[in-house]
Structure formats: C-alpha cells, structure tokens
C-alpha positions as CSV (number, residue, x, y, z in Angstrom):
1,M,0.0,0.0,0.0
2,A,3.0,2.2,-0.2
3,S,2.9,5.1,-2.6
4,P,3.8,4.0,-6.1
5,F,5.7,7.3,-6.8
6,L,8.6,8.2,-4.6
7,C,11.4,10.6,-4.9
8,L,14.8,10.8,-3.3
9,C,16.5,14.2,-3.5
10,L,19.9,15.6,-2.8
11,L,20.4,19.3,-3.1
12,F,23.6,21.0,-4.1
13,I,23.7,24.8,-3.8
14,T,26.3,27.3,-5.0
15,V,25.7,31.0,-4.3
16,Y,27.3,33.8,-6.3
17,T,27.4,36.5,-3.6
18,A,28.8,39.3,-5.8
19,D,25.4,40.1,-7.3
20,G,23.2,38.1,-4.9
21,F,22.1,35.6,-7.6
22,L,21.5,31.9,-6.7
23,V,22.5,29.0,-8.9
24,Y,21.9,25.4,-7.7
25,G,21.4,21.9,-8.8
26,V,19.0,19.2,-7.6
27,D,19.6,15.4,-8.1
28,R,16.4,13.3,-7.9
29,C,15.7,9.6,-8.1
30,V,12.1,8.9,-9.1
31,F,11.2,5.2,-8.6
32,N,8.4,2.7,-7.8
33,S,10.6,-0.3,-7.0
34,T,14.2,-1.3,-6.5
35,E,14.5,-2.5,-10.1
36,L,16.8,-0.5,-12.3
37,K,14.2,-0.3,-15.1
38,D,11.7,1.4,-12.6
39,I,14.2,4.2,-11.7
40,E,14.8,7.5,-13.3
41,F,17.7,9.8,-12.5
42,I,17.1,13.5,-13.0
43,R,19.5,16.4,-12.5
44,S,18.0,19.9,-12.7
45,Y,19.9,23.2,-12.7
46,F,18.1,26.3,-11.4
47,Y,18.8,30.0,-11.6
48,N,16.9,32.1,-9.1
49,Q,14.2,29.4,-8.8
50,L,13.8,29.1,-12.6
51,E,14.8,25.7,-14.0
52,I,17.2,26.3,-16.9
53,N,18.1,22.8,-18.0
54,R,17.8,19.2,-17.0
55,F,19.3,15.8,-17.5
56,S,17.0,12.8,-17.5
57,S,18.2,9.2,-17.7
58,S,15.1,8.3,-19.6
59,L,16.2,10.6,-22.4
60,G,19.9,10.1,-21.8
61,K,20.8,13.7,-22.5
62,F,20.3,17.3,-21.3
63,V,17.3,19.5,-22.3
64,G,17.3,23.3,-22.0
65,Y,14.4,25.5,-21.0
66,T,15.9,29.0,-21.4
67,E,18.2,30.5,-24.0
68,Y,21.3,30.1,-21.7
69,G,20.0,26.6,-20.5
70,M,19.8,25.3,-24.1
71,K,23.3,26.5,-24.9
72,Q,24.7,24.8,-21.8
73,A,22.7,21.6,-22.6
74,D,24.2,21.5,-26.1
75,Y,27.7,21.9,-24.6
76,W,27.2,19.1,-22.2
77,N,25.5,16.8,-24.7
78,N,28.6,17.2,-26.9
79,D,30.9,16.2,-24.1
80,K,30.8,12.4,-24.5
81,A,32.8,11.6,-21.3
82,Y,30.6,13.9,-19.1
83,L,27.4,12.5,-20.7
84,A,28.5,8.9,-20.1
85,G,29.1,9.8,-16.4
86,M,25.6,11.3,-16.1
87,R,24.1,8.2,-17.7
88,G,25.8,6.0,-15.1
89,E,24.4,8.0,-12.1
90,K,21.1,6.1,-12.3
91,E,22.9,2.9,-11.3
92,R,25.7,4.4,-9.2
93,Y,23.7,6.9,-7.2
94,C,20.0,6.0,-7.3
95,L,20.2,2.2,-7.1
96,H,22.3,2.2,-4.0
97,N,20.3,4.8,-2.1
98,I,16.9,3.4,-3.1
99,G,18.0,0.0,-1.8
100,N,18.8,1.6,1.6
101,W,15.4,3.4,1.6
102,Y,13.5,0.2,1.0
103,R,15.4,-1.7,3.7
104,N,15.4,0.9,6.4
105,I,12.4,3.1,5.8
106,L,9.9,2.3,3.1
107,S,9.3,-1.3,4.2
108,K,8.4,-0.2,7.7
109,S,4.9,0.6,8.9
110,V,3.3,2.1,12.0
111,K,-0.2,1.2,13.1
112,P,-2.7,4.1,13.3
113,T,-4.4,5.4,16.4
114,V,-8.2,5.8,16.0
115,R,-10.5,8.0,18.1
116,L,-14.3,8.6,17.6
117,Y,-16.0,11.9,18.6
118,S,-19.5,13.4,18.3
119,T,-19.6,16.9,16.8
120,A,-22.2,19.4,16.0
121,P,-23.8,18.6,12.6
122,S,-24.0,21.0,9.7
123,A,-27.3,22.6,9.0
124,G,-29.5,20.1,7.3
125,R,-31.7,17.1,7.8
126,H,-29.3,15.0,9.9
127,A,-29.5,15.1,13.7
128,A,-26.0,14.0,14.5
129,M,-22.4,13.9,13.2
130,L,-19.5,11.6,14.1
131,L,-15.8,12.3,13.6
132,C,-13.3,9.5,13.1
133,R,-9.8,10.8,13.7
134,V,-7.0,8.5,12.5
135,Y,-3.4,9.6,13.3
136,D,0.2,8.6,13.9
137,F,0.4,6.1,11.0
138,Y,2.9,5.3,8.3
139,P,3.0,4.8,5.3
140,K,0.7,7.4,3.9
141,T,-1.8,5.3,2.0
142,I,-4.9,4.5,4.1
143,K,-8.6,3.8,3.7
144,V,-11.2,5.0,6.2
145,S,-14.8,4.1,5.9
146,W,-18.0,3.9,8.0
147,L,-20.1,0.9,8.9
148,R,-23.8,1.0,10.0
149,D,-24.9,-2.3,11.5
150,G,-22.0,-4.0,9.6
151,Q,-22.9,-2.4,6.2
152,E,-20.6,0.2,4.6
153,V,-22.1,3.7,4.5
154,T,-21.7,5.3,1.1
155,S,-23.5,8.6,1.5
156,D,-23.2,11.6,3.9
157,V,-19.5,10.9,4.4
158,T,-16.7,13.5,4.0
159,S,-13.0,12.9,4.5
160,T,-9.8,14.9,4.4
161,E,-6.7,14.0,2.4
162,E,-3.8,12.3,4.3
163,M,-2.0,15.1,6.0
164,E,1.7,15.1,7.2
165,D,2.4,15.6,10.9
166,G,5.9,16.8,10.2
167,D,7.4,13.8,12.0
168,W,7.1,11.1,9.3
169,Y,3.6,10.2,10.5
170,Y,0.3,11.0,8.8
171,Q,-3.3,11.8,9.9
172,I,-6.7,11.8,8.3
173,Q,-10.2,12.7,9.5
174,S,-13.6,11.4,8.3
175,H,-17.1,12.8,9.1
176,L,-20.4,10.9,9.1
177,E,-23.7,12.8,9.2
178,Y,-26.6,10.5,10.2
179,T,-30.0,10.3,11.9
180,P,-29.7,8.1,15.0
181,R,-31.8,4.9,15.2
182,S,-32.4,2.9,18.4
183,G,-30.2,-0.2,18.8
184,E,-28.0,0.5,15.8
185,K,-24.2,0.1,15.8
186,I,-22.0,2.6,14.0
187,S,-18.3,1.9,13.4
188,C,-15.2,3.5,11.8
189,K,-13.3,1.0,9.7
190,V,-9.6,1.6,9.0
191,E,-7.5,-0.4,6.4
192,H,-3.7,0.1,6.4
193,A,-0.5,-1.7,5.4
194,S,0.4,-2.0,9.1
195,L,-2.7,-4.0,9.9
196,Q,-3.2,-7.7,9.2
197,E,-7.0,-7.1,9.2
198,P,-9.2,-4.0,9.2
199,L,-9.3,-2.0,12.5
200,I,-12.9,-1.5,13.5
201,T,-13.8,1.0,16.2
202,D,-17.4,1.1,17.5
203,W,-19.1,4.3,18.6
204,D,-20.5,4.2,22.1
205,P,-23.7,6.4,22.1
206,S,-24.4,5.8,25.8
207,M,-23.3,9.3,26.7
208,P,-22.7,12.4,24.5
209,E,-19.1,13.6,24.3
210,S,-19.9,16.9,26.0
211,E,-21.3,15.1,29.0
212,R,-18.3,12.8,29.3
213,K,-16.0,15.8,29.3
214,K,-18.1,17.4,32.1
215,I,-18.0,14.3,34.2
216,A,-14.2,14.0,33.7
217,I,-13.7,17.7,34.7
218,G,-15.9,17.3,37.7
219,A,-14.1,14.1,38.9
220,S,-10.8,15.8,38.5
221,G,-11.9,18.8,40.6
222,L,-13.3,16.5,43.3
223,I,-10.0,14.5,43.5
224,L,-8.0,17.8,43.6
225,G,-10.2,19.1,46.4
226,L,-9.8,15.9,48.5
227,I,-6.0,16.1,48.0
228,L,-5.9,19.7,49.2
229,S,-8.2,19.0,52.2
230,L,-6.0,16.0,53.2
231,A,-2.8,18.2,52.9
232,G,-4.4,20.9,55.1
233,F,-5.5,18.3,57.7
234,I,-2.0,16.9,57.9
235,Y,-0.4,20.3,58.2
236,Y,-2.8,21.2,61.0
237,K,-2.1,18.0,63.0
238,T,1.7,18.6,62.6
239,K,1.5,22.1,63.9
240,A,-0.8,21.0,66.8
241,R,1.7,18.4,68.0
242,G,4.5,21.0,68.1
243,R,2.4,23.5,70.2
244,I,3.3,24.0,73.9
245,L,0.4,24.5,76.3
246,V,0.9,27.0,79.2
247,P,-1.5,26.6,82.3
248,N,-3.5,29.6,83.5
249,H,-2.8,30.9,87.1
C-alpha cells in the first residue's frame, strides 16, 4: 500500500554572492521499485528558482528550458565523457540509495491510532455527526470508511486527504452525518499496510461527548479538592503536635 511514486532528492547549492544571484542543482531519483528499469535519475539546474536545463536518464541527454540553458545543454551533450558519467548516475547513485530506503524506511509501517468523537452537525436534515480521527500512522496510504450495523455507508461521508504531521507520520479525518436509530451500531473502519486485518472501532452512544467531558472535569476537581483537604489536615495536625500549652494561674 506504499505510494507508487517516490522521490529521493539531494540538493547542491552554489551561491554567487557578488550580485546576490542563486544557482543550484538538484539530483532526484524517481522510482516505484528497486528494479533499475523502474528508476529515473534527474539532475536539474536552477537560476533564481527558474529551471534552466535538466538531464534525464530516460532521455539520456540534457534538455534546456531557457536560452542560456539550451546553450549549456548543447555543450554538455557534446561532451561524451561527461554525458557517459551522467548516464551512469542512475545505477551508481540511485540504485544504492533506493535500496537503503526500502530496507530501512519504506518497508516499515506504524499502526494508526483511532478516536471517535461526536460533533455538531452542519445545517440540514441530519440530527448527529461523528468524527473519526486517525493519526500517527505510516506509510501514507490508508482507507477510512464507516459501517452501520455492519454495512458500509456510502453517503453523507466526507474525508480529508492524508496530512503530514511533520514527523514522518500522517493523519486523516472522516465525518459521518446521520440520523440516530435505536439499537443501531456505527463503526469506523480503517485499512492500512500495518494492519493484518481492518481495524474497526465502534461508537458508544451511551453518553454524549460533552457530558463525558463534564464528568471528567468534575471528577478531576473532586480529586484535587480531596488532596488539598488532606494536605491541610496533615499540616494542622503537625502544627498542633508542636504547640506547647501553658497553664493559667
């Protein structure tokens, strides 16, 4: 279930400080397997964020995109030794690094965490809305669906795209608008490469989410009050034992 299109990049930057212009090159390995035939090596040169020319192993030569870039591409294409070296980068540079990626990163997976919440429904005919939040999973590709009494729901469902967390993990959210029926069971179903079978989480409608939060806050306040009362009692008894009583004459 890993993404069929992956790219490994190495960035080389050279700055010409005299006039403040920026020239840099980017090497990319575009691939969907560890087979050499499924790999493309690309080297692009940029001038102030504008790509001026590019070498592609699929073409086996440089292509220019600006007047200067085309002249430079022609110059490199006529340098047989340099062109042969560029054609060899696909095997020398990409094949080695892609093998490391598949062994150490791309073959790994992390199981998702699933949470169900009730939320306020949008204006319309539905009386309730559920949110299925799925997060901290890897790789990116995932399928989230809803079940109602074991049958997949195909309408009144909206989902976000997979979003990066910035720490190699991903998250996604799915909403279900529905009209509650007595005795029904609603579940969020998650399918992912890290799971041997779909992960199904049932919604517990016994208590609205807002009421659960109120009870949790009230219980926390009660526990805190008991702790403070006990601490005050202990302090009072300690001070009382250290007090000296003087008889009246």
